[in-house]
SEFIZA-3560 file (N, C-alpha, C; in Angstrom, 3 decimals):
REM SEFIZA-3560
<numar><xx>-79.356</xx><yy>-11.901</yy><zz>-42.798</zz><atom>N</atom></numar>
<numar><xx>-79.073</xx><yy>-10.976</yy><zz>-42.622</zz><atom>CA</atom></numar>
<numar><xx>-79.857</xx><yy>-9.417</yy><zz>-42.976</zz><atom>C</atom></numar>
<numar><xx>-79.537</xx><yy>-8.466</yy><zz>-42.802</zz><atom>N</atom></numar>
<numar><xx>-80.587</xx><yy>-7.387</yy><zz>-42.384</zz><atom>CA</atom></numar>
<numar><xx>-79.759</xx><yy>-6.518</yy><zz>-43.121</zz><atom>C</atom></numar>
<numar><xx>-80.186</xx><yy>-5.327</yy><zz>-43.712</zz><atom>N</atom></numar>
<numar><xx>-79.145</xx><yy>-3.952</yy><zz>-44.446</zz><atom>CA</atom></numar>
<numar><xx>-78.649</xx><yy>-4.587</yy><zz>-45.098</zz><atom>C</atom></numar>
<numar><xx>-76.694</xx><yy>-3.606</yy><zz>-44.916</zz><atom>N</atom></numar>
<numar><xx>-75.814</xx><yy>-3.685</yy><zz>-46.008</zz><atom>CA</atom></numar>
<numar><xx>-75.558</xx><yy>-4.726</yy><zz>-46.754</zz><atom>C</atom></numar>
<numar><xx>-75.323</xx><yy>-6.145</yy><zz>-45.082</zz><atom>N</atom></numar>
<numar><xx>-75.429</xx><yy>-6.575</yy><zz>-45.086</zz><atom>CA</atom></numar>
<numar><xx>-75.809</xx><yy>-7.877</yy><zz>-46.408</zz><atom>C</atom></numar>
<numar><xx>-76.904</xx><yy>-7.934</yy><zz>-46.241</zz><atom>N</atom></numar>
<numar><xx>-78.007</xx><yy>-8.663</yy><zz>-47.259</zz><atom>CA</atom></numar>
<numar><xx>-77.498</xx><yy>-8.202</yy><zz>-48.322</zz><atom>C</atom></numar>
<numar><xx>-77.522</xx><yy>-6.988</yy><zz>-48.688</zz><atom>N</atom></numar>
<numar><xx>-76.960</xx><yy>-6.464</yy><zz>-49.964</zz><atom>CA</atom></numar>
<numar><xx>-75.578</xx><yy>-6.656</yy><zz>-50.769</zz><atom>C</atom></numar>
<numar><xx>-74.650</xx><yy>-7.131</yy><zz>-49.773</zz><atom>N</atom></numar>
<numar><xx>-73.176</xx><yy>-7.811</yy><zz>-50.328</zz><atom>CA</atom></numar>
<numar><xx>-73.408</xx><yy>-9.195</yy><zz>-50.429</zz><atom>C</atom></numar>
<numar><xx>-73.855</xx><yy>-9.619</yy><zz>-50.118</zz><atom>N</atom></numar>
<numar><xx>-74.545</xx><yy>-11.398</yy><zz>-50.216</zz><atom>CA</atom></numar>
<numar><xx>-74.879</xx><yy>-11.344</yy><zz>-51.551</zz><atom>C</atom></numar>
<numar><xx>-76.458</xx><yy>-10.764</yy><zz>-51.618</zz><atom>N</atom></numar>
<numar><xx>-76.978</xx><yy>-10.886</yy><zz>-52.472</zz><atom>CA</atom></numar>
<numar><xx>-76.140</xx><yy>-10.579</yy><zz>-54.240</zz><atom>C</atom></numar>
<numar><xx>-75.259</xx><yy>-9.332</yy><zz>-53.556</zz><atom>N</atom></numar>
<numar><xx>-73.937</xx><yy>-8.553</yy><zz>-55.079</zz><atom>CA</atom></numar>
<numar><xx>-73.032</xx><yy>-9.710</yy><zz>-55.109</zz><atom>C</atom></numar>
<numar><xx>-72.643</xx><yy>-10.304</yy><zz>-54.256</zz><atom>N</atom></numar>
<numar><xx>-71.547</xx><yy>-11.610</yy><zz>-54.398</zz><atom>CA</atom></numar>
<numar><xx>-71.553</xx><yy>-12.829</yy><zz>-54.836</zz><atom>C</atom></numar>
<numar><xx>-73.122</xx><yy>-13.040</yy><zz>-54.610</zz><atom>N</atom></numar>
<numar><xx>-73.662</xx><yy>-14.263</yy><zz>-55.099</zz><atom>CA</atom></numar>
<numar><xx>-73.867</xx><yy>-13.451</yy><zz>-56.481</zz><atom>C</atom></numar>
<numar><xx>-74.532</xx><yy>-12.714</yy><zz>-56.907</zz><atom>N</atom></numar>
<numar><xx>-75.000</xx><yy>-12.445</yy><zz>-58.815</zz><atom>CA</atom></numar>
<numar><xx>-73.063</xx><yy>-12.301</yy><zz>-58.831</zz><atom>C</atom></numar>
<numar><xx>-71.803</xx><yy>-12.140</yy><zz>-58.500</zz><atom>N</atom></numar>
<numar><xx>-71.423</xx><yy>-11.246</yy><zz>-59.395</zz><atom>CA</atom></numar>
<numar><xx>-70.990</xx><yy>-12.813</yy><zz>-59.600</zz><atom>C</atom></numar>
<numar><xx>-70.712</xx><yy>-13.876</yy><zz>-58.896</zz><atom>N</atom></numar>
<numar><xx>-70.354</xx><yy>-15.065</yy><zz>-58.817</zz><atom>CA</atom></numar>
<numar><xx>-70.537</xx><yy>-15.522</yy><zz>-60.562</zz><atom>C</atom></numar>
<numar><xx>-71.688</xx><yy>-14.998</yy><zz>-60.602</zz><atom>N</atom></numar>
<numar><xx>-72.216</xx><yy>-15.939</yy><zz>-61.627</zz><atom>CA</atom></numar>
<numar><xx>-71.555</xx><yy>-14.674</yy><zz>-63.466</zz><atom>C</atom></numar>
<numar><xx>-71.074</xx><yy>-13.989</yy><zz>-62.906</zz><atom>N</atom></numar>
<numar><xx>-71.144</xx><yy>-13.303</yy><zz>-63.997</zz><atom>CA</atom></numar>
<numar><xx>-69.510</xx><yy>-12.753</yy><zz>-64.479</zz><atom>C</atom></numar>
<numar><xx>-69.357</xx><yy>-13.506</yy><zz>-66.421</zz><atom>N</atom></numar>
<numar><xx>-68.681</xx><yy>-13.022</yy><zz>-66.793</zz><atom>CA</atom></numar>
<numar><xx>-68.792</xx><yy>-12.050</yy><zz>-67.941</zz><atom>C</atom></numar>
<numar><xx>-67.353</xx><yy>-11.629</yy><zz>-68.311</zz><atom>N</atom></numar>
<numar><xx>-67.558</xx><yy>-10.340</yy><zz>-69.105</zz><atom>CA</atom></numar>
<numar><xx>-65.874</xx><yy>-10.733</yy><zz>-70.333</zz><atom>C</atom></numar>
<numar><xx>-66.151</xx><yy>-10.337</yy><zz>-71.383</zz><atom>N</atom></numar>
<numar><xx>-65.518</xx><yy>-10.433</yy><zz>-72.557</zz><atom>CA</atom></numar>
<numar><xx>-64.691</xx><yy>-8.894</yy><zz>-72.499</zz><atom>C</atom></numar>
<numar><xx>-63.527</xx><yy>-8.458</yy><zz>-72.932</zz><atom>N</atom></numar>
<numar><xx>-63.320</xx><yy>-7.020</yy><zz>-73.222</zz><atom>CA</atom></numar>
<numar><xx>-61.991</xx><yy>-7.503</yy><zz>-75.109</zz><atom>C</atom></numar>
<numar><xx>-61.727</xx><yy>-6.163</yy><zz>-74.964</zz><atom>N</atom></numar>
<numar><xx>-61.082</xx><yy>-5.839</yy><zz>-75.595</zz><atom>CA</atom></numar>
<numar><xx>-60.064</xx><yy>-5.048</yy><zz>-75.891</zz><atom>C</atom></numar>
<numar><xx>-58.520</xx><yy>-4.779</yy><zz>-76.027</zz><atom>N</atom></numar>
<numar><xx>-58.078</xx><yy>-3.519</yy><zz>-75.334</zz><atom>CA</atom></numar>
<numar><xx>-56.987</xx><yy>-3.676</yy><zz>-76.727</zz><atom>C</atom></numar>
<numar><xx>-56.046</xx><yy>-2.662</yy><zz>-77.133</zz><atom>N</atom></numar>
<numar><xx>-55.103</xx><yy>-1.872</yy><zz>-77.672</zz><atom>CA</atom></numar>
<numar><xx>-53.841</xx><yy>-1.479</yy><zz>-77.201</zz><atom>C</atom></numar>
<numar><xx>-53.039</xx><yy>-1.828</yy><zz>-78.035</zz><atom>N</atom></numar>
<numar><xx>-51.665</xx><yy>-1.192</yy><zz>-77.293</zz><atom>CA</atom></numar>
<numar><xx>-50.907</xx><yy>-0.440</yy><zz>-78.467</zz><atom>C</atom></numar>
<numar><xx>-50.421</xx><yy>0.541</yy><zz>-78.216</zz><atom>N</atom></numar>
<numar><xx>-49.893</xx><yy>1.737</yy><zz>-79.304</zz><atom>CA</atom></numar>
<numar><xx>-48.616</xx><yy>0.472</yy><zz>-79.024</zz><atom>C</atom></numar>
<numar><xx>-47.626</xx><yy>0.626</yy><zz>-79.957</zz><atom>N</atom></numar>
<numar><xx>-46.597</xx><yy>0.047</yy><zz>-80.135</zz><atom>CA</atom></numar>
<numar><xx>-45.988</xx><yy>1.028</yy><zz>-80.904</zz><atom>C</atom></numar>
<numar><xx>-44.411</xx><yy>2.165</yy><zz>-80.594</zz><atom>N</atom></numar>
<numar><xx>-43.523</xx><yy>2.775</yy><zz>-81.656</zz><atom>CA</atom></numar>
<numar><xx>-43.007</xx><yy>2.045</yy><zz>-82.357</zz><atom>C</atom></numar>
<numar><xx>-42.577</xx><yy>2.135</yy><zz>-83.607</zz><atom>N</atom></numar>
<numar><xx>-41.823</xx><yy>1.630</yy><zz>-84.925</zz><atom>CA</atom></numar>
<numar><xx>-42.389</xx><yy>0.543</yy><zz>-84.982</zz><atom>C</atom></numar>
<numar><xx>-43.461</xx><yy>-0.070</yy><zz>-84.554</zz><atom>N</atom></numar>
<numar><xx>-43.944</xx><yy>-0.955</yy><zz>-85.419</zz><atom>CA</atom></numar>
<numar><xx>-43.537</xx><yy>-2.395</yy><zz>-84.695</zz><atom>C</atom></numar>
<numar><xx>-42.708</xx><yy>-2.411</yy><zz>-84.094</zz><atom>N</atom></numar>
<numar><xx>-41.859</xx><yy>-3.417</yy><zz>-83.197</zz><atom>CA</atom></numar>
<numar><xx>-42.531</xx><yy>-4.335</yy><zz>-82.490</zz><atom>C</atom></numar>
<numar><xx>-42.556</xx><yy>-5.561</yy><zz>-82.211</zz><atom>N</atom></numar>
<numar><xx>-42.883</xx><yy>-5.735</yy><zz>-80.626</zz><atom>CA</atom></numar>
<numar><xx>-42.376</xx><yy>-5.544</yy><zz>-79.334</zz><atom>C</atom></numar>
<numar><xx>-40.723</xx><yy>-5.534</yy><zz>-80.557</zz><atom>N</atom></numar>
<numar><xx>-39.546</xx><yy>-5.390</yy><zz>-78.636</zz><atom>CA</atom></numar>
<numar><xx>-39.738</xx><yy>-3.632</yy><zz>-78.668</zz><atom>C</atom></numar>
<numar><xx>-40.551</xx><yy>-2.743</yy><zz>-79.370</zz><atom>N</atom></numar>
<numar><xx>-40.281</xx><yy>-1.437</yy><zz>-78.791</zz><atom>CA</atom></numar>
<numar><xx>-41.378</xx><yy>-1.465</yy><zz>-77.121</zz><atom>C</atom></numar>
<numar><xx>-40.752</xx><yy>-0.199</yy><zz>-76.669</zz><atom>N</atom></numar>
<numar><xx>-41.781</xx><yy>0.238</yy><zz>-75.556</zz><atom>CA</atom></numar>
<numar><xx>-42.824</xx><yy>0.559</yy><zz>-75.900</zz><atom>C</atom></numar>
<numar><xx>-44.074</xx><yy>-0.438</yy><zz>-74.902</zz><atom>N</atom></numar>
<numar><xx>-45.217</xx><yy>-0.315</yy><zz>-75.608</zz><atom>CA</atom></numar>
<numar><xx>-45.855</xx><yy>1.538</yy><zz>-74.331</zz><atom>C</atom></numar>
<numar><xx>-46.808</xx><yy>1.929</yy><zz>-75.522</zz><atom>N</atom></numar>
<numar><xx>-47.540</xx><yy>3.105</yy><zz>-75.536</zz><atom>CA</atom></numar>
<numar><xx>-48.478</xx><yy>3.005</yy><zz>-74.656</zz><atom>C</atom></numar>
<numar><xx>-49.747</xx><yy>4.189</yy><zz>-75.313</zz><atom>N</atom></numar>
<numar><xx>-50.794</xx><yy>4.008</yy><zz>-73.967</zz><atom>CA</atom></numar>
<numar><xx>-51.781</xx><yy>2.602</yy><zz>-74.467</zz><atom>C</atom></numar>
<numar><xx>-52.664</xx><yy>1.975</yy><zz>-73.330</zz><atom>N</atom></numar>
<numar><xx>-53.347</xx><yy>0.970</yy><zz>-73.248</zz><atom>CA</atom></numar>
<numar><xx>-54.699</xx><yy>1.642</yy><zz>-73.239</zz><atom>C</atom></numar>
<numar><xx>-55.666</xx><yy>1.162</yy><zz>-74.840</zz><atom>N</atom></numar>
<numar><xx>-56.578</xx><yy>1.890</yy><zz>-74.540</zz><atom>CA</atom></numar>
<numar><xx>-58.019</xx><yy>0.776</yy><zz>-75.010</zz><atom>C</atom></numar>
<numar><xx>-58.403</xx><yy>0.731</yy><zz>-73.848</zz><atom>N</atom></numar>
<numar><xx>-60.201</xx><yy>0.278</yy><zz>-73.590</zz><atom>CA</atom></numar>
<numar><xx>-60.619</xx><yy>0.802</yy><zz>-75.502</zz><atom>C</atom></numar>
<numar><xx>-61.493</xx><yy>-0.626</yy><zz>-76.155</zz><atom>N</atom></numar>
<numar><xx>-61.966</xx><yy>-0.799</yy><zz>-77.052</zz><atom>CA</atom></numar>
<numar><xx>-63.562</xx><yy>-1.406</yy><zz>-76.840</zz><atom>C</atom></numar>
<numar><xx>-63.545</xx><yy>-2.151</yy><zz>-76.019</zz><atom>N</atom></numar>
<numar><xx>-65.241</xx><yy>-2.274</yy><zz>-75.297</zz><atom>CA</atom></numar>
<numar><xx>-65.063</xx><yy>-3.505</yy><zz>-74.542</zz><atom>C</atom></numar>
<numar><xx>-66.360</xx><yy>-3.627</yy><zz>-74.121</zz><atom>N</atom></numar>
<numar><xx>-66.716</xx><yy>-4.986</yy><zz>-72.621</zz><atom>CA</atom></numar>
<numar><xx>-68.635</xx><yy>-6.042</yy><zz>-73.325</zz><atom>C</atom></numar>
<numar><xx>-67.639</xx><yy>-6.674</yy><zz>-73.133</zz><atom>N</atom></numar>
<numar><xx>-69.448</xx><yy>-7.657</yy><zz>-73.754</zz><atom>CA</atom></numar>
<numar><xx>-69.741</xx><yy>-8.648</yy><zz>-72.221</zz><atom>C</atom></numar>
<numar><xx>-70.267</xx><yy>-7.734</yy><zz>-71.711</zz><atom>N</atom></numar>
<numar><xx>-71.024</xx><yy>-8.219</yy><zz>-69.934</zz><atom>CA</atom></numar>
<numar><xx>-71.659</xx><yy>-9.992</yy><zz>-70.908</zz><atom>C</atom></numar>
<numar><xx>-71.184</xx><yy>-10.785</yy><zz>-70.185</zz><atom>N</atom></numar>
<numar><xx>-72.186</xx><yy>-11.935</yy><zz>-69.730</zz><atom>CA</atom></numar>
<numar><xx>-72.537</xx><yy>-12.898</yy><zz>-68.804</zz><atom>C</atom></numar>
<numar><xx>-74.110</xx><yy>-13.273</yy><zz>-68.634</zz><atom>N</atom></numar>
<numar><xx>-74.971</xx><yy>-13.891</yy><zz>-67.833</zz><atom>CA</atom></numar>
<numar><xx>-74.088</xx><yy>-15.466</yy><zz>-67.716</zz><atom>C</atom></numar>
<numar><xx>-73.254</xx><yy>-15.909</yy><zz>-66.865</zz><atom>N</atom></numar>
<numar><xx>-73.380</xx><yy>-17.280</yy><zz>-67.082</zz><atom>CA</atom></numar>
<numar><xx>-73.320</xx><yy>-18.453</yy><zz>-65.960</zz><atom>C</atom></numar>
<numar><xx>-74.241</xx><yy>-17.951</yy><zz>-65.849</zz><atom>N</atom></numar>
<numar><xx>-73.841</xx><yy>-19.048</yy><zz>-64.582</zz><atom>CA</atom></numar>
<numar><xx>-73.114</xx><yy>-20.722</yy><zz>-64.581</zz><atom>C</atom></numar>
<numar><xx>-72.397</xx><yy>-20.484</yy><zz>-63.333</zz><atom>N</atom></numar>
<numar><xx>-71.194</xx><yy>-21.835</yy><zz>-63.395</zz><atom>CA</atom></numar>
<numar><xx>-72.811</xx><yy>-23.668</yy><zz>-63.617</zz><atom>C</atom></numar>
<numar><xx>-71.900</xx><yy>-24.018</yy><zz>-64.430</zz><atom>N</atom></numar>
<numar><xx>-72.996</xx><yy>-25.366</yy><zz>-64.581</zz><atom>CA</atom></numar>
<numar><xx>-72.287</xx><yy>-26.112</yy><zz>-63.276</zz><atom>C</atom></numar>
<numar><xx>-73.116</xx><yy>-27.327</yy><zz>-62.872</zz><atom>N</atom></numar>
<numar><xx>-72.787</xx><yy>-28.352</yy><zz>-62.002</zz><atom>CA</atom></numar>
<numar><xx>-72.590</xx><yy>-29.087</yy><zz>-62.579</zz><atom>C</atom></numar>
<numar><xx>-73.218</xx><yy>-29.435</yy><zz>-64.069</zz><atom>N</atom></numar>
<numar><xx>-72.818</xx><yy>-30.585</yy><zz>-64.705</zz><atom>CA</atom></numar>
<numar><xx>-71.002</xx><yy>-31.031</yy><zz>-65.452</zz><atom>C</atom></numar>
<numar><xx>-70.838</xx><yy>-29.790</yy><zz>-65.594</zz><atom>N</atom></numar>
<numar><xx>-69.415</xx><yy>-29.617</yy><zz>-65.630</zz><atom>CA</atom></numar>
<numar><xx>-68.416</xx><yy>-30.387</yy><zz>-65.040</zz><atom>C</atom></numar>
<numar><xx>-68.649</xx><yy>-29.913</yy><zz>-63.649</zz><atom>N</atom></numar>
<numar><xx>-67.860</xx><yy>-30.465</yy><zz>-62.673</zz><atom>CA</atom></numar>
<numar><xx>-67.640</xx><yy>-30.868</yy><zz>-61.710</zz><atom>C</atom></numar>
<numar><xx>-67.962</xx><yy>-32.248</yy><zz>-62.428</zz><atom>N</atom></numar>
<numar><xx>-68.426</xx><yy>-33.563</yy><zz>-61.810</zz><atom>CA</atom></numar>
<numar><xx>-66.879</xx><yy>-34.619</yy><zz>-61.334</zz><atom>C</atom></numar>
<numar><xx>-67.247</xx><yy>-34.803</yy><zz>-60.493</zz><atom>N</atom></numar>
<numar><xx>-65.706</xx><yy>-35.207</yy><zz>-59.459</zz><atom>CA</atom></numar>
<numar><xx>-65.056</xx><yy>-36.440</yy><zz>-59.920</zz><atom>C</atom></numar>
//
């Protein structure tokens, strides 16, 4: 592989090992869950580098 395809390959391999946790909030009118939802707000993102463990996937 050369050039851009090598970069794409390396990025794909890295992304396979990347996990993330995120937190969002939703504004709800009238304080009832049946109310139509308002704006969705992004609060936080916690990136985790967690390579898949091959020991977990025993056939």
